[in-house]
C-alpha positions as CSV (number, residue, x, y, z in Angstrom):
1,M,12.6,-30.4,-36.2
2,D,14.5,-27.2,-35.4
3,R,15.2,-25.7,-32.0
4,L,12.4,-23.2,-32.0
5,E,9.8,-25.9,-32.8
6,I,11.2,-28.1,-29.9
7,G,11.0,-25.1,-27.6
8,L,7.4,-24.2,-28.5
9,I,6.3,-27.8,-28.1
10,G,8.1,-27.9,-24.8
11,L,6.4,-24.7,-23.6
12,A,2.9,-26.1,-24.7
13,L,3.6,-29.4,-23.0
14,T,4.7,-27.6,-19.7
15,F,1.4,-25.7,-19.5
16,T,-0.6,-28.9,-20.4
17,L,1.1,-30.9,-17.6
18,V,0.6,-28.1,-15.1
19,G,-3.1,-27.8,-16.2
20,L,-3.4,-31.6,-15.5
21,R,-2.2,-30.9,-11.9
22,V,1.2,-32.5,-12.4
23,P,3.5,-30.9,-9.8
24,I,5.2,-27.8,-11.3
25,A,8.7,-28.9,-10.3
26,V,8.1,-32.3,-12.1
27,S,6.7,-30.6,-15.2
28,L,9.5,-28.1,-15.5
29,G,12.2,-30.7,-14.8
30,V,11.0,-33.4,-17.1
31,V,10.2,-31.1,-20.1
32,S,13.5,-29.2,-19.7
33,F,15.6,-32.4,-19.5
34,F,14.1,-34.0,-22.7
35,G,14.0,-30.6,-24.5
36,I,17.7,-30.0,-23.9
37,W,18.4,-33.7,-24.9
38,A,16.5,-33.1,-28.2
39,I,18.3,-29.8,-28.9
40,I,21.8,-30.8,-28.0
41,S,22.4,-34.3,-26.6
42,L,21.7,-36.6,-23.7
43,S,25.1,-35.9,-22.1
44,A,24.5,-32.1,-22.2
45,A,21.1,-32.5,-20.7
46,W,22.5,-34.7,-17.9
47,G,25.3,-32.3,-17.3
48,I,23.0,-29.3,-17.0
49,V,20.5,-31.1,-14.7
50,T,23.4,-32.2,-12.3
51,A,25.3,-28.9,-12.3
52,I,22.6,-26.3,-11.9
53,P,21.0,-27.5,-8.5
54,F,24.4,-27.2,-6.7
55,D,25.3,-23.9,-8.3
56,W,21.9,-22.3,-7.8
57,V,21.1,-23.4,-4.3
58,G,24.6,-22.2,-3.4
59,D,23.7,-18.6,-4.3
60,F,24.0,-16.5,-1.2
61,S,21.0,-14.4,-2.2
62,F,18.7,-17.5,-1.8
63,S,19.4,-17.6,1.9
64,A,17.0,-14.7,2.2
65,V,14.1,-17.1,1.6
66,P,14.5,-19.3,4.7
67,M,15.5,-16.4,6.9
68,F,12.3,-14.4,6.1
69,M,10.2,-17.5,6.3
70,L,11.8,-18.2,9.7
71,M,11.0,-14.7,10.9
72,G,7.4,-15.0,9.8
73,Y,6.9,-18.4,11.5
74,I,8.5,-17.2,14.8
75,A,6.2,-14.1,14.8
76,S,3.1,-16.2,14.1
77,K,3.7,-19.3,16.2
78,S,4.9,-17.4,19.3
79,G,1.7,-15.4,19.4
80,M,3.4,-12.1,18.4
81,T,0.8,-11.5,15.7
82,A,-2.2,-13.0,17.5
83,G,-3.6,-9.7,18.8
84,I,-3.4,-7.7,15.5
85,F,-7.0,-8.2,14.5
86,G,-8.2,-7.4,18.1
87,A,-6.1,-4.2,18.1
88,M,-7.4,-3.1,14.7
89,R,-10.9,-3.8,15.8
90,I,-10.5,-1.6,18.8
91,F,-9.0,1.3,16.8
92,L,-11.4,1.1,13.8
93,W,-14.7,0.4,15.6
94,R,-16.3,3.8,14.5
95,V,-15.9,3.3,10.7
96,P,-18.6,1.6,8.6
97,G,-17.9,-2.1,8.2
98,A,-15.5,-1.9,11.2
99,L,-14.7,-5.7,11.4
100,A,-14.1,-6.0,7.7
101,C,-11.9,-2.9,7.7
102,A,-10.1,-4.2,10.8
103,S,-9.5,-7.5,8.9
104,V,-7.9,-5.7,5.9
105,A,-5.7,-3.7,8.3
106,A,-4.7,-6.8,10.2
107,C,-3.9,-8.7,7.0
108,A,-1.7,-5.8,5.9
109,L,0.2,-5.9,9.1
110,F,0.4,-9.6,9.3
111,A,1.7,-9.7,5.7
112,A,4.7,-7.7,6.9
113,A,5.9,-10.8,8.8
114,S,4.5,-13.8,6.8
115,G,5.8,-13.0,3.3
116,S,3.1,-15.3,1.9
117,S,-0.4,-14.6,0.7
118,V,-1.8,-18.0,1.6
119,A,-0.3,-18.0,5.1
120,T,-1.8,-14.5,5.7
121,A,-5.3,-15.6,4.6
122,A,-5.0,-18.9,6.5
123,A,-4.1,-17.1,9.8
124,M,-6.8,-14.4,9.5
125,S,-9.5,-16.8,8.4
126,R,-9.4,-18.5,11.7
127,I,-9.5,-15.3,13.7
128,A,-11.5,-12.7,11.7
129,I,-14.2,-14.6,9.8
130,P,-15.8,-16.2,12.8
131,E,-16.0,-12.7,14.5
132,M,-17.7,-11.2,11.4
133,L,-20.2,-14.0,11.1
134,K,-21.0,-13.8,14.8
135,A,-21.7,-10.1,14.2
136,N,-24.2,-11.0,11.4
137,Y,-21.9,-9.7,8.6
138,D,-22.9,-10.8,5.1
139,K,-21.1,-14.1,4.4
140,A,-19.8,-13.0,1.0
141,L,-18.3,-9.8,2.5
142,A,-16.7,-11.6,5.4
143,T,-15.1,-14.4,3.4
144,G,-14.2,-12.2,0.4
145,T,-12.5,-9.7,2.7
146,I,-10.1,-12.2,4.0
147,A,-9.5,-14.0,0.7
148,A,-8.6,-10.8,-1.0
149,S,-6.7,-9.1,1.9
150,G,-4.7,-12.3,2.3
151,T,-3.1,-11.5,-1.1
152,L,-1.4,-8.5,0.5
153,G,1.1,-11.1,1.9
154,S,2.9,-11.1,-1.5
155,L,2.9,-7.3,-2.1
156,I,3.7,-5.9,1.3
157,P,7.4,-6.6,2.1
158,P,9.1,-8.8,3.0
159,S,7.7,-11.1,0.2
160,I,9.0,-14.5,-0.9
161,L,7.7,-13.8,-4.4
162,M,9.8,-10.6,-4.5
163,I,12.9,-12.5,-3.4
164,L,12.4,-15.1,-6.2
165,Y,11.7,-12.4,-8.8
166,G,14.7,-10.4,-7.8
167,I,17.0,-13.4,-8.1
168,F,15.6,-14.6,-11.5
169,A,15.4,-11.0,-12.9
170,E,18.8,-10.1,-11.4
171,Q,17.3,-7.1,-9.7
172,S,17.9,-5.6,-6.2
173,I,15.7,-7.4,-3.7
174,G,16.0,-4.5,-1.4
175,K,14.6,-2.1,-4.0
176,L,11.7,-4.5,-4.7
177,F,10.9,-4.6,-1.0
178,I,10.9,-0.9,-0.6
179,G,9.1,-0.5,-4.0
180,G,6.3,-2.7,-2.8
181,F,5.6,-0.7,0.3
182,I,3.4,2.1,-1.1
183,P,1.5,-0.1,-3.6
184,G,0.9,-2.7,-0.8
185,F,-0.6,-0.2,1.7
186,L,-2.4,1.6,-1.1
187,S,-4.1,-1.7,-2.0
188,A,-5.2,-2.0,1.7
189,L,-6.5,1.5,1.8
190,I,-8.5,1.0,-1.5
191,Y,-10.0,-2.2,-0.1
192,M,-11.0,-0.4,3.1
193,G,-12.5,2.5,1.2
194,M,-14.5,0.2,-0.9
195,V,-15.8,-1.7,2.2
196,M,-16.8,1.6,3.9
197,A,-18.6,2.8,0.7
198,R,-20.5,-0.4,0.3
199,V,-21.6,-0.6,3.9
200,T,-22.6,3.1,3.8
201,V,-24.9,2.4,0.8
202,W,-26.1,-1.1,2.1
203,P,-25.9,-1.0,5.9
204,S,-27.4,-4.5,6.1
205,L,-24.0,-6.0,4.9
206,A,-22.3,-5.1,8.1
207,P,-24.3,-4.2,11.3
208,K,-22.7,-1.3,13.2
209,L,-20.7,-2.0,16.3
210,E,-22.4,-0.2,19.1
211,R,-19.9,-0.8,21.9
212,E,-17.4,2.1,22.4
213,T,-13.9,1.1,23.4
214,T,-12.2,2.5,26.5
215,R,-8.8,4.0,26.9
216,E,-7.7,1.0,29.0
217,E,-8.7,-1.3,26.1
218,R,-6.8,0.7,23.6
219,M,-3.7,0.7,25.8
220,A,-4.0,-3.0,26.3
221,A,-4.2,-3.5,22.6
222,I,-1.0,-1.5,22.1
223,R,0.8,-3.6,24.8
224,D,-0.4,-6.8,23.1
225,I,1.2,-6.0,19.7
226,W,3.9,-3.6,20.6
227,P,6.9,-5.8,19.6
228,F,5.6,-6.5,16.1
229,P,5.5,-3.1,14.3
230,P,9.0,-2.1,15.6
231,L,10.4,-5.5,14.4
232,V,9.0,-5.0,10.9
233,F,10.0,-1.3,10.6
234,F,13.5,-2.1,11.9
235,V,14.1,-4.8,9.3
236,L,12.7,-2.7,6.4
237,G,14.2,0.5,7.7
238,G,17.6,-1.2,7.9
239,I,17.3,-2.2,4.2
240,F,16.2,1.3,3.3
241,L,19.0,3.0,5.2
242,G,21.6,0.6,3.9
243,W,22.4,-0.9,7.3
244,F,22.2,-4.4,5.9
245,T,21.3,-6.3,2.7
246,P,18.0,-8.1,2.3
247,T,19.7,-11.4,3.2
248,E,21.2,-10.0,6.3
249,A,17.9,-8.3,7.1
250,G,16.2,-11.7,7.1
251,A,18.7,-13.1,9.5
252,V,18.5,-10.0,11.8
253,G,14.7,-10.2,11.7
254,A,14.6,-13.9,12.5
255,F,17.1,-13.3,15.4
256,F,15.2,-10.4,17.0
257,A,11.8,-12.2,16.5
258,F,13.3,-15.1,18.4
259,V,14.6,-12.8,21.2
260,L,11.2,-11.0,21.4
261,A,9.4,-14.4,21.6
262,L,11.6,-15.4,24.5
263,V,11.0,-12.1,26.3
264,R,7.2,-12.5,25.8
265,R,7.4,-16.1,27.0
266,G,5.9,-17.2,23.7
267,M,8.6,-19.8,22.9
268,S,8.9,-23.4,24.0
269,W,10.8,-26.4,22.7
270,R,7.6,-27.7,21.1
271,I,6.9,-24.4,19.3
272,F,10.6,-24.0,18.3
273,R,10.5,-27.5,16.7
274,E,7.3,-26.7,14.8
275,I,8.8,-23.5,13.5
276,M,12.0,-25.2,12.3
277,V,10.1,-28.1,10.6
278,E,7.6,-25.8,8.8
279,A,10.3,-23.3,7.7
280,T,12.5,-26.2,6.4
281,E,9.6,-27.8,4.6
282,G,8.5,-24.5,3.0
283,T,12.0,-23.6,2.0
284,A,12.6,-27.0,0.4
285,A,9.4,-26.8,-1.6
286,I,10.4,-23.4,-3.0
287,F,13.9,-24.5,-3.7
288,I,12.8,-27.5,-5.7
289,I,10.6,-25.4,-7.9
290,A,13.3,-22.7,-8.3
291,V,16.0,-25.2,-9.3
292,T,13.8,-26.8,-12.0
293,A,12.8,-23.3,-13.2
294,V,16.4,-22.4,-13.7
295,I,16.8,-25.6,-15.8
296,F,13.7,-24.5,-17.8
297,T,15.2,-21.1,-18.3
298,R,18.3,-22.8,-19.9
299,F,16.0,-24.9,-22.1
300,M,14.1,-21.8,-23.3
301,A,17.3,-19.9,-24.0
302,L,18.7,-22.8,-26.1
303,S,15.5,-23.0,-28.0
304,G,15.2,-19.3,-28.9
305,V,11.5,-19.2,-27.8
306,P,11.9,-16.0,-25.7
307,G,13.4,-14.0,-28.5
308,Y,10.8,-15.3,-31.0
309,L,7.8,-14.4,-28.7
310,A,9.4,-11.0,-27.9
311,D,9.5,-10.2,-31.6
312,V,5.9,-11.3,-32.0
313,M,4.6,-9.1,-29.1
314,L,6.8,-6.1,-30.0
315,S,5.4,-6.2,-33.5
316,V,2.0,-5.2,-32.0
317,G,3.6,-2.1,-30.5
318,S,6.9,-1.3,-28.8
319,H,5.6,1.2,-26.3
320,P,6.1,-0.1,-22.7
321,L,2.4,0.4,-21.8
322,I,1.3,-1.7,-24.8
323,L,3.8,-4.5,-23.8
324,I,2.6,-4.3,-20.1
325,A,-1.0,-4.5,-21.2
326,Q,-0.3,-7.7,-23.2
327,I,1.7,-9.3,-20.4
328,S,-1.0,-8.4,-17.9
329,L,-3.7,-10.1,-19.9
330,I,-1.5,-13.3,-20.1
331,Y,-0.9,-13.3,-16.4
332,I,-4.6,-12.7,-15.5
333,I,-5.6,-15.6,-17.8
334,L,-2.9,-18.0,-16.6
335,G,-3.4,-17.0,-13.0
336,M,-6.8,-18.6,-13.1
337,F,-5.2,-22.0,-13.4
338,I,-1.6,-21.9,-12.0
339,D,-0.3,-21.0,-8.6
340,S,1.7,-17.8,-8.1
341,I,5.2,-19.2,-7.7
342,G,4.9,-21.7,-10.5
343,L,3.3,-19.1,-12.9
344,M,6.0,-16.5,-12.2
345,L,8.9,-19.0,-12.6
346,I,7.5,-20.5,-15.8
347,T,6.9,-17.2,-17.5
348,L,9.9,-15.1,-16.4
349,P,12.3,-16.8,-18.9
350,I,9.9,-15.8,-21.7
351,I,8.8,-12.4,-20.4
352,L,12.2,-10.9,-19.4
353,P,13.7,-10.7,-22.9
354,M,10.6,-8.9,-24.0
355,L,10.9,-6.4,-21.2
356,H,14.6,-5.8,-21.9
357,A,13.7,-5.2,-25.6
358,G,11.0,-2.8,-24.6
359,N,13.3,-0.9,-22.1
360,V,10.8,-1.6,-19.2
361,D,12.1,-0.8,-15.7
362,L,12.3,-4.2,-14.1
363,I,11.7,-3.0,-10.5
364,W,8.5,-1.3,-11.6
365,F,7.5,-4.4,-13.6
366,G,8.3,-6.6,-10.6
367,I,5.7,-4.9,-8.4
368,I,3.2,-5.1,-11.3
369,V,3.7,-8.8,-11.8
370,I,3.3,-9.4,-8.0
371,K,0.0,-7.5,-8.2
372,L,-1.1,-9.7,-11.2
373,L,-0.2,-12.8,-9.3
374,E,-2.3,-11.6,-6.3
375,I,-5.3,-11.3,-8.6
376,G,-4.8,-14.9,-9.7
377,L,-5.1,-16.1,-6.0
378,I,-8.8,-15.0,-5.9
379,T,-10.0,-15.6,-9.5
380,P,-12.1,-18.7,-10.5
381,P,-11.8,-21.5,-11.2
382,I,-8.7,-22.1,-9.1
383,G,-8.3,-19.2,-6.6
384,L,-6.0,-20.7,-4.0
385,N,-7.0,-18.3,-1.2
386,V,-10.7,-19.0,-1.9
387,Y,-10.3,-22.7,-1.6
388,M,-8.2,-22.4,1.5
389,I,-10.9,-20.3,3.2
390,K,-13.6,-22.7,2.1
391,G,-11.6,-25.6,3.5
392,A,-11.1,-23.8,6.8
393,L,-14.8,-23.0,7.2
394,G,-16.2,-26.3,6.0
395,N,-20.0,-26.1,5.2
396,T,-20.5,-22.8,6.9
397,V,-20.3,-21.1,3.5
398,T,-20.4,-22.3,-0.1
399,L,-17.5,-21.9,-2.6
400,G,-19.7,-19.7,-4.7
401,T,-20.3,-17.4,-1.8
402,V,-16.6,-16.9,-1.3
403,F,-15.9,-16.2,-5.0
404,R,-18.9,-13.8,-5.1
405,G,-17.4,-12.0,-2.1
406,T,-14.1,-11.5,-3.9
407,F,-15.7,-9.7,-6.9
408,W,-15.6,-6.2,-5.5
409,F,-12.0,-6.7,-4.3
410,L,-11.0,-7.9,-7.8
411,A,-12.4,-4.6,-9.2
412,M,-10.3,-2.7,-6.6
413,D,-7.3,-4.7,-7.7
414,I,-7.8,-3.6,-11.2
415,V,-8.0,0.0,-10.0
416,T,-4.8,-0.4,-8.0
417,L,-3.0,-2.0,-10.9
418,A,-4.1,0.8,-13.2
419,L,-2.7,3.4,-10.8
420,I,0.7,1.5,-10.5
421,I,1.0,1.3,-14.3
422,T,-0.1,4.9,-14.8
423,F,2.1,6.4,-12.1
424,P,5.4,4.4,-11.9
425,Q,6.6,6.7,-9.1
426,L,4.3,4.9,-6.7
427,V,6.8,2.1,-7.0
428,L,10.0,3.9,-7.9
429,W,10.0,6.9,-5.6
430,L,11.0,5.2,-2.3
431,P,13.7,2.9,-4.0
432,S,15.3,6.1,-5.5
433,L,15.8,7.4,-1.9
434,M,17.5,4.3,-0.6
435,V,21.0,4.3,0.7
436,D,23.1,1.8,-1.1
437,N,24.5,-0.9,1.0
C-alpha cells in the first residue's frame, strides 16, 4: 500500500469517526498517529506526536485565543452586555418586526465581544426569545432569528475561528479581523431587511409595538451599554491603526474589560472565578483540537493527499471562482454533520494547497470559509445553534419549528456569500487601509 492510499484511507476513516460522534481531537490524533506509523515508522509517529504539542502551544500567536475569550467572558458575566437587547429594542421600536430586528442588532454587537457563535446564540436566546414570544411573535421567526443571528459571533471580529484560521493558513489575524467587519455587519443588515420585508407582507408574524419610547428611556439605554461599544472599537481600532498586534489587542481588551467591570461594580470574586474557569476550559478544549489538527496536517503532507486532491479539483477548472464554488459545496455538505472548529481544522490541510495552486487570496477565502461555517451551524440535521436553542427553550417549541425558522436566514446567507465572492473588495478594502504594526 503506497502513501497516497494510506492517506486517503486515513481521511475517510477520520470523517467516519467524526460522523459516529467520536470526539474530533481523538479522531484526528488516533488516525494521524497510526497513519504516520504506516507511512514511516512507529518511532517517527511517536516523535511527531510528542514534539508538536509543545512547539505548537508555545506559539505566541495562540495566546490571542485565551485573551479574546477572557475579554468576552468578562463583558458577558459582569453584565456589560446585558442591556444590549433592551437598548436595541428602544432604538428600533418603529421598524416592522422591531423585536426581531433588535435581536439581530443585539447579536451583532454581542458578537463583537464573545468571538463565538454558540455563545452569542446562547446568551440572546435567554433574553430575546422570551420577549418575542410574550409579544405573540411567530415561534419560527423568533427562534430562527436568534439561531441565525448567533452565527454572527464567528464573522464579526474578534473571532476565535478567524484566529485559528490565521494561524493554520499563516495569514495576518489582524487583516482577517478587519476583513470580517464589513461582511459581518452586511450579514446583519441583510437579516434585518429580510425580517422587515416579511413582516410588512405578513403582519401577523410580528405584531407591531405600540408603545413609543421616551427621551429618558433612550438616554437610560445609552448609559446602560456605554462602556461596551468603546471597548470593542478601541480594540479593533487599535489593530487597524497599528497600535498593537491582535495578540496584544486581546490582552488590552481583557484588561480594560476588567477595569470597566470594576468601575460598574459588576465584578466579584465569585464572578471572577467563573470567568477564569470557563475561559480556561474553553481554551483547553480548543488547544486540544488544534494540536491534533497540526499532527493531522503533518500526516496529510506525508501522504500526498492534498496535492492529489488539488490536481483533481483543478482539472475541473483552474479559475478561482470555480475552485471556490467546489470548496463551498464541500463545506456546506460537511457543515451539516461536523461542528465549525473541527470542520475547518480537518479540511484546511487539504484545501490550502488547492488555494495556493489556484492563486486564491487567503484573506478573502478566510472570510468566505467563516461564512460557510456559519451556514453549517443552522442547517439540518446537526445545526448546533438550533439544538442549543431547543435545549434552552425545552418544550416551548419543537425542533422542526426552529429549523423552519432558519430557512429564510439561510437564503439570506447564500445572498451574502454570493456578494462576498462576487465583490472581494467587501473583504479586502479595509485590510488594504490598515497601518502595519
